[in-house]
C-alpha positions as CSV (number, residue, x, y, z in Angstrom):
1,M,-3.8,-31.8,18.3
2,K,-2.7,-28.8,20.2
3,R,-5.1,-25.9,20.7
4,S,-2.0,-24.0,18.8
5,Q,-2.1,-25.8,15.5
6,R,-5.4,-25.7,15.4
7,L,-5.3,-22.0,15.9
8,K,-2.9,-21.6,13.4
9,T,-5.1,-22.4,10.6
10,I,-8.0,-19.9,11.7
11,I,-4.7,-16.9,11.8
12,D,-3.0,-18.3,8.6
13,L,-6.7,-17.9,7.1
14,H,-6.8,-14.1,8.5
15,A,-3.9,-13.0,7.6
16,R,-4.3,-14.1,4.3
17,Q,-8.0,-12.4,4.2
18,E,-5.9,-9.3,5.5
19,K,-2.7,-9.3,2.9
20,E,-5.5,-9.7,0.1
21,A,-7.7,-6.8,1.7
22,L,-4.2,-4.8,1.5
23,Q,-3.9,-5.7,-2.1
24,I,-7.2,-4.1,-3.1
25,L,-7.0,-1.4,-0.4
26,G,-3.7,-0.7,-2.8
27,R,-5.3,-0.8,-5.9
28,S,-8.1,1.1,-5.0
29,Q,-5.8,4.3,-3.6
30,Q,-3.8,3.7,-7.5
31,Q,-7.3,3.9,-9.0
32,L,-8.3,6.9,-7.0
33,Q,-5.0,8.4,-7.9
34,E,-5.4,8.3,-11.4
35,Q,-9.1,9.4,-11.3
36,Q,-7.9,12.6,-9.7
37,A,-4.9,12.5,-12.4
38,Q,-7.2,12.6,-14.8
39,L,-9.5,15.1,-13.3
40,E,-6.2,17.2,-12.6
41,H,-5.3,17.3,-16.2
42,L,-8.5,17.8,-17.3
43,K,-8.5,21.3,-14.6
44,T,-5.3,22.1,-16.2
45,Y,-6.5,22.0,-19.8
46,H,-9.7,23.7,-20.0
47,Q,-8.0,26.6,-18.4
48,E,-5.1,26.7,-20.7
49,Y,-8.0,26.4,-23.1
50,L,-9.8,29.4,-21.6
51,T,-7.0,31.2,-21.9
52,K,-6.0,30.8,-25.5
53,L,-9.9,31.5,-26.1
54,A,-9.3,34.7,-24.1
55,E,-6.1,35.8,-26.1
56,R,-7.7,35.1,-29.6
57,Q,-11.1,37.3,-28.6
58,Q,-8.2,39.9,-27.9
59,I,-6.9,39.5,-31.4
60,G,-10.3,39.1,-33.5
61,M,-12.0,36.5,-34.2
62,N,-15.5,35.5,-36.1
63,V,-18.4,34.5,-34.0
64,S,-18.3,30.4,-35.7
65,Q,-15.5,30.2,-34.5
66,L,-16.2,31.7,-31.3
67,L,-19.0,29.8,-31.2
68,E,-16.7,26.7,-31.7
69,F,-14.5,27.3,-28.9
70,R,-17.3,28.0,-26.5
71,A,-18.6,24.7,-27.6
72,F,-16.0,23.0,-26.9
73,A,-15.3,24.9,-23.6
74,D,-18.6,23.4,-22.9
75,K,-17.3,20.2,-23.7
76,L,-14.4,20.0,-21.9
77,D,-16.6,21.3,-18.4
78,K,-18.9,18.6,-18.8
79,A,-16.0,15.9,-18.8
80,I,-14.7,18.3,-15.8
81,D,-17.9,17.0,-14.1
82,G,-18.5,13.7,-15.7
83,Q,-14.3,13.2,-14.2
84,R,-15.4,14.4,-10.6
85,Q,-18.1,12.2,-10.2
86,A,-15.7,8.8,-11.1
87,V,-12.6,10.5,-8.8
88,V,-15.9,11.0,-5.9
89,V,-16.8,6.9,-6.7
90,K,-13.2,6.2,-6.7
91,E,-12.7,7.8,-3.1
92,R,-16.1,6.0,-1.9
93,E,-14.3,2.3,-2.9
94,Y,-11.7,3.9,-1.6
95,Q,-13.3,4.6,1.7
96,R,-14.6,0.9,1.7
97,S,-11.4,-1.4,0.7
98,R,-9.8,0.8,3.9
99,I,-12.4,0.0,6.5
100,K,-12.3,-3.8,5.4
101,W,-8.8,-3.9,5.5
102,E,-9.2,-2.0,9.0
103,D,-11.0,-5.1,10.3
104,C,-9.8,-8.1,8.2
105,H,-6.5,-6.4,10.4
106,Q,-8.3,-5.7,13.7
107,R,-9.3,-9.3,13.5
108,S,-6.4,-10.9,12.3
109,K,-4.2,-9.3,15.0
110,S,-6.3,-10.8,18.1
111,M,-6.4,-14.0,16.5
112,E,-2.6,-13.7,16.5
113,R,-3.0,-12.3,20.4
114,L,-5.4,-15.7,21.2
115,G,-2.8,-17.8,19.6
116,Q,0.1,-16.1,21.9
117,M,-1.9,-16.7,24.9
118,A,-3.0,-20.4,23.7
119,V,0.7,-20.8,22.8
120,A,1.8,-19.1,26.2
121,E,-1.1,-21.8,28.0
122,E,0.3,-25.1,26.6
123,L,3.9,-23.7,27.8
124,K,2.5,-22.9,31.7
125,L,0.6,-26.4,31.6
126,E,3.9,-28.9,29.8
127,N,6.2,-26.8,32.7
128,K,3.5,-27.7,35.4
129,L,3.9,-31.3,34.2
130,E,7.2,-31.1,33.7
131,Q,7.7,-29.9,37.2
132,N,5.2,-32.4,38.8
133,E,7.6,-35.2,36.8
134,Q,10.5,-34.0,38.7
135,D,9.0,-33.8,41.4
136,A,7.6,-37.9,41.4
137,R,11.5,-38.5,40.1
138,A,12.8,-37.1,43.3
139,A,10.5,-38.6,45.8
140,R,11.0,-41.5,44.5
141,S,14.8,-41.4,44.6
142,A,14.7,-39.9,47.9
143,R,12.6,-43.3,48.7
144,K,15.2,-45.3,47.3
145,S,18.0,-44.0,49.5
146,G,15.5,-44.2,52.6
147,I,15.0,-48.1,51.9
148,E,18.6,-48.3,51.3
149,N,20.1,-46.8,54.6
150,A,17.4,-48.6,56.3
């Protein structure tokens, strides 16, 4: 089996690993975007809720309603903090998967170059052998012609 054929198996393996790493990267990016969107949604809802609270305070509300509003606003603050942490976790996962994909991509490209070099080397050797055969045929033909002419 030629070296290039043996390398093709390894190249295919690295290409498969790169493809898998890219799929993981895509899923990680999607999850990060979902977590970021959720965080933005919570922030928007929190701001709307505080605006509603301010409006209600202007028209007047009793103490128990005010306490309920504030307690819920505190829960929203905690939910936002929790969501921020979830975003940080997803950002780390995304960075790890991006680094893994970059590593796989580099290895895959290196193996492809190695495979191309092996093919070029084999082609060069084949051409050299073919040239040697043609030279040998030409020499034999010249000798036959020389013997017949003598």
